[in-house]
C-alpha positions in Angstrom: -0.2 0.0 0.0 1.2 3.5 -0.9 2.9 5.4 2.1 1.5 8.7 0.8 -2.0 7.3 0.7 -4.0 10.3 2.4 -7.2 10.2 4.8 -9.0 13.2 6.5 -7.6 13.5 9.9 -8.2 11.6 12.7 -9.3 8.7 10.3 -6.7 6.0 10.6 -6.4 3.5 7.5 -6.7 0.1 9.1 -9.6 1.7 11.3 -11.5 2.6 8.4 -10.8 -0.5 6.3 -12.0 -2.6 9.4 -15.4 -0.7 9.4 -15.5 -0.7 5.8 -15.6 -4.7 6.0 -18.2 -4.6 8.6 -20.4 -2.5 6.6 -19.7 -4.1 3.2 -20.5 -7.7 4.7 -23.9 -6.4 6.6 -24.7 -4.7 3.0 -24.2 -8.1 1.6 -26.6 -9.5 4.2 -29.0 -7.4 3.6 -29.1 -7.4 -0.4 -29.1 -11.4 -0.2 -32.2 -11.5 2.0 -34.3 -9.1 -0.3 -32.9 -11.1 -3.3 -34.3 -14.4 -1.8 -37.8 -12.7 -0.3 -36.3 -13.3 3.4 -36.6 -11.0 6.3 -33.7 -8.7 6.2 -31.5 -8.2 9.3 -30.6 -5.4 11.4 -34.4 -4.3 11.8 -35.0 -3.4 7.8 -38.5 -3.9 7.2 -39.3 -6.9 4.6 -40.2 -5.9 1.2 -43.7 -5.7 -0.1 -44.8 -6.1 -4.1 -45.9 -3.3 -5.5 -49.1 -4.9 -6.4 -50.0 -4.8 -2.3 -49.1 -1.1 -2.1 -45.8 -1.4 -0.8 -42.2 -0.8 -2.1 -41.0 -3.4 -4.3 -37.8 -5.4 -3.5 -35.5 -3.2 -5.5 -37.0 0.2 -3.5 -36.5 -1.7 -0.7 -33.1 -3.1 -0.8 -31.6 0.2 -2.3 -33.1 2.2 0.6 -31.6 -0.2 3.3 -28.4 -0.7 2.0 -28.0 3.2 1.6 -29.1 3.7 5.4 -27.0 1.1 6.3 -23.7 2.3 4.7 -24.6 5.8 5.2 -25.1 5.8 9.1 -22.7 3.3 9.5 -20.1 5.5 8.2 -21.3 8.8 10.2 -21.7 7.0 13.5 -18.3 5.4 13.4 -16.6 8.1 12.5 -18.6 11.4 13.6 -15.4 13.6 13.7 -14.7 12.9 10.3 -14.5 15.9 7.6 -16.0 14.0 4.8 -19.5 14.3 3.0 -21.9 11.6 1.9 -23.6 11.6 -1.1 -25.4 8.2 -2.8 -27.3 7.6 -5.7 -30.4 7.7 -3.0 -29.5 11.5 -1.8 -28.4 13.0 -5.1 -31.8 14.6 -6.1 -32.1 16.3 -2.6 -28.2 17.4 -2.2 -27.4 18.0 -5.6 -27.8 21.6 -7.6 -27.1 20.9 -11.3 -23.8 22.6 -12.4 -22.5 23.1 -8.9 -19.9 20.6 -7.1 -20.4 19.9 -3.6 -18.2 21.9 -1.3 -16.3 19.3 0.2 -12.7 18.0 0.0 -13.5 14.5 0.6 -16.6 12.8 -0.8 -18.0 9.5 0.0 -19.9 8.3 -3.6 -22.3 5.5 -3.0 -24.4 3.0 -5.1 -26.0 1.0 -2.9 -27.2 -1.4 -5.6 -25.6 -1.6 -8.9 -27.3 -3.8 -11.5 -31.1 -3.7 -10.7 -32.1 -5.4 -13.8 -29.5 -8.3 -12.6 -31.0 -8.0 -8.6 -34.7 -8.5 -10.0 -33.6 -11.4 -12.7 -31.9 -13.3 -9.9 -28.6 -13.5 -12.1 -26.6 -12.6 -8.9 -24.5 -10.2 -11.1 -25.3 -7.1 -8.9 -22.8 -4.8 -6.9 -22.4 -2.0 -4.2 -19.9 0.6 -4.9 -18.5 2.9 -2.3 -15.8 5.3 -3.3 -14.0 8.0 -1.3 -13.0 11.2 -3.6 -11.0 13.9 -3.2 -9.9 16.7 -5.4 -12.2 15.3 -8.3 -10.4 12.0 -8.1 -11.0 8.7 -6.3 -8.3 7.8 -3.5 -10.2 4.6 -2.2 -12.9 2.3 -3.8 -14.8 -0.8 -2.5 -16.9 -3.1 -4.5 -18.8 -5.9 -2.8 -20.1 -8.4 -4.9 -22.7 -10.4 -2.7 -23.3 -13.2 -4.4 -20.0 -15.1 -4.8 -19.0 -12.9 -1.6 -16.3 -10.8 -2.9 -15.0 -7.8 -1.5 -12.5 -5.7 -3.6 -10.5 -2.8 -2.1 -8.3 -0.2 -4.2 -6.3 2.6 -2.6 -4.8 5.5 -4.7 -2.5 8.4 -4.2 -5.1 11.2 -5.3 -2.2 13.5 -6.1 -0.3 11.3 -8.4 -3.3 9.1 -9.5 -0.3 6.4 -8.7 -1.2 2.5 -8.4 -1.6 1.6 -4.9 -2.9 -1.3 -3.5 -5.8 -3.7 -4.7 -6.8 -6.8 -3.3 -9.9 -9.1 -2.9 -11.2 -10.3 0.7 -13.9 -13.2 1.2 -15.6 -13.3 4.5 -13.0 -15.0 6.8 -10.9 -11.9 5.8 -8.4 -13.8 3.4 -6.9 -11.8 1.1 -6.2 -12.4 -2.9 -4.0 -10.2 -5.2 -5.8 -9.2 -8.7 -5.0 -11.8 -11.4 -4.9 -9.2 -14.4 -4.5 -11.1 -17.4 -1.1 -10.3 -19.8 -2.9 -11.0 -22.9 -1.9 -8.4 -25.6 -3.6 -9.9 -28.4 -7.0 -11.7 -28.5 -8.5 -9.5 -25.9 -11.8 -10.4 -24.1 -14.3 -7.7 -24.0 -16.7 -7.7 -21.0 -20.2 -5.7 -21.9 -23.7 -5.3 -20.8 -26.6 -7.3 -21.9 -28.7 -4.3 -21.7 -26.7 -1.4 -23.0 -25.7 -1.5 -26.7 -26.2 0.9 -29.6 -25.2 0.9 -33.2 -22.4 3.2 -32.3 -20.7 0.5 -29.7 -21.2 -2.4 -32.6 -19.4 -0.1 -34.9 -16.5 0.4 -32.6 -16.1 -3.1 -31.5 -15.9 -4.1 -35.0 -13.0 -1.5 -35.2 -10.9 -2.8 -31.9 -11.7 -6.6 -32.9 -12.2 -8.0 -29.3 -11.6 -12.0 -29.9 -14.7 -12.9 -27.7 -17.0 -11.2 -25.0 -18.8 -11.8 -22.0 -22.1 -10.2 -20.6 -22.0 -9.2 -17.3 -24.6 -7.1 -15.4 -23.1 -4.2 -12.9 -20.3 -2.1 -13.7 -18.3 -3.6 -10.5 -19.3 -7.0 -11.9 -17.6 -6.2 -15.2 -14.4 -4.6 -13.6 -14.1 -7.7 -11.3 -14.0 -10.1 -14.2 -10.6 -7.8 -15.3 -9.4 -8.1 -12.2 -9.7 -11.8 -12.0 -8.2 -11.9 -15.7 -11.3 -13.5 -17.1 -11.8 -10.2 -19.5 -9.4 -7.3 -20.6 -11.6 -4.6 -21.6 -14.8 -2.7 -20.9 -16.2 0.0 -22.8 -18.6 2.4 -21.9 -20.3 4.8 -24.8 -23.1 6.8 -24.0 -24.3 10.7 -23.9 -27.5 11.7 -22.2 -28.5 8.6 -20.4 -24.7 8.1 -19.1 -23.7 6.5 -16.1 -23.3 8.4 -13.1 -20.3 9.0 -10.7 -21.4 6.6 -8.4 -21.7 3.8 -11.2 -17.9 4.3 -12.2 -15.9 6.1 -9.0 -15.3 2.7 -6.8 -14.7 0.0 -9.8 -12.1 2.7 -11.5 -10.2 3.3 -8.0 -9.7 -0.7 -7.8 -9.1 -1.2 -11.3 -6.3 1.5 -11.3 -5.3 0.4 -8.0 -4.4 -3.1 -9.6 -2.8 -1.8 -12.3 -5.2 -1.3 -15.1 -6.4 1.6 -17.0 -9.5 3.4 -17.1 -9.9 6.5 -19.0 -11.6 8.7 -21.9 -10.7 7.5 -25.2 -9.1 10.8 -25.6 -6.7 10.1 -22.5 -8.7 12.3 -20.2 -8.8 10.8 -16.4 -12.7 10.6 -15.3 -13.5 13.2 -12.8 -16.2 13.0 -9.9 -17.8 15.9 -8.5 -18.0 18.3 -11.2 -21.5 19.7 -11.2 -22.7 17.0 -13.5 -22.9 13.3 -12.4 -22.9 12.0 -15.7 -19.6 10.3 -17.1 -20.8 10.4 -20.6 -18.6 10.1 -23.7 -16.4 7.0 -24.7 -14.9 5.3 -21.4 -12.1 2.8 -21.8 -11.4 0.2 -18.8 -8.5 -2.5 -19.6 -6.2 -4.8 -18.0 -3.5 -2.5 -18.8 -0.5 -3.7 -21.2 -2.0 -1.7 -24.1 -4.4 0.6 -22.9 -3.2 3.9 -24.3 -3.2 2.2 -27.7 -6.8 1.3 -27.3 -7.9 4.8 -26.3 -6.4 6.3 -29.2 -7.9 3.6 -31.8 -11.1 4.1 -30.0 -11.2 7.9 -30.5 -9.8 7.4 -34.2 -12.8 5.4 -34.6 -15.3 7.4 -33.2 -14.2 10.4 -35.2 -15.1 8.5 -38.2 -18.4 6.4 -36.5 -20.0 9.6 -35.1 -17.9 12.9 -35.7 -18.3 15.6 -33.1 -19.0 12.9 -30.2 -17.0 14.3 -27.2 -15.1 11.1 -26.1 
């Protein structure tokens, strides 16, 4: 782990990681209970079907995990100088065009992969990232069904590679296993978010094969395990948001992979616009800059003027 890794005054790294473990596995138990129609732990109410006038399982699970994590961080670190933002609270606290006045900002997605949660594929995730100066310094990606908890630490000043690892419930640590493939790359893609432009771009990049995985966290985890090498997000108005990308990016970068706009710009968070629009490239690293250049050149032909 980098010795220059910084946290707010009074927050110790190991104490924070221990609390994040506790909160993450609690979130896993909450989501797994809702996914199975069981009584959730920690006093959260069971989901009612929309047909019976109650909140469905996604809304109930979203809100429960949101409360569990945000309340847990606030109670564990009452003096920490950070702000808490989640997908569930964004509409209440964000003003379009105005970044939050926060040096340290937690960005949370309590349930990424809603369709997979409902369909029972198990390919949903929880994302939690600590951002400083528009860039992530810590990322947590929880995959409740396979019981994988990914951590990534970065130095925000230089965006240098830090430490990344996977844990199970027993606390055993496993390093990332990024592939070394330079040819015949494996793409990981969404089942539901593909359009003609993306298909044309993939025809230019020519991945050898592709995997279909639900959440962004799940996609990045396939790269971290060495099962895939490349993920592309291509979107405009309906772009993924800060909470979709911040934690997966932090973990992948900390593991030695790349995650950038096709024109080489790094992703930026808390800018006043939560959309992560453009052509975003996540990869295992060995040919990252080349892939970005090829994607940018291809998009200039496919959709001239599209801001990559």
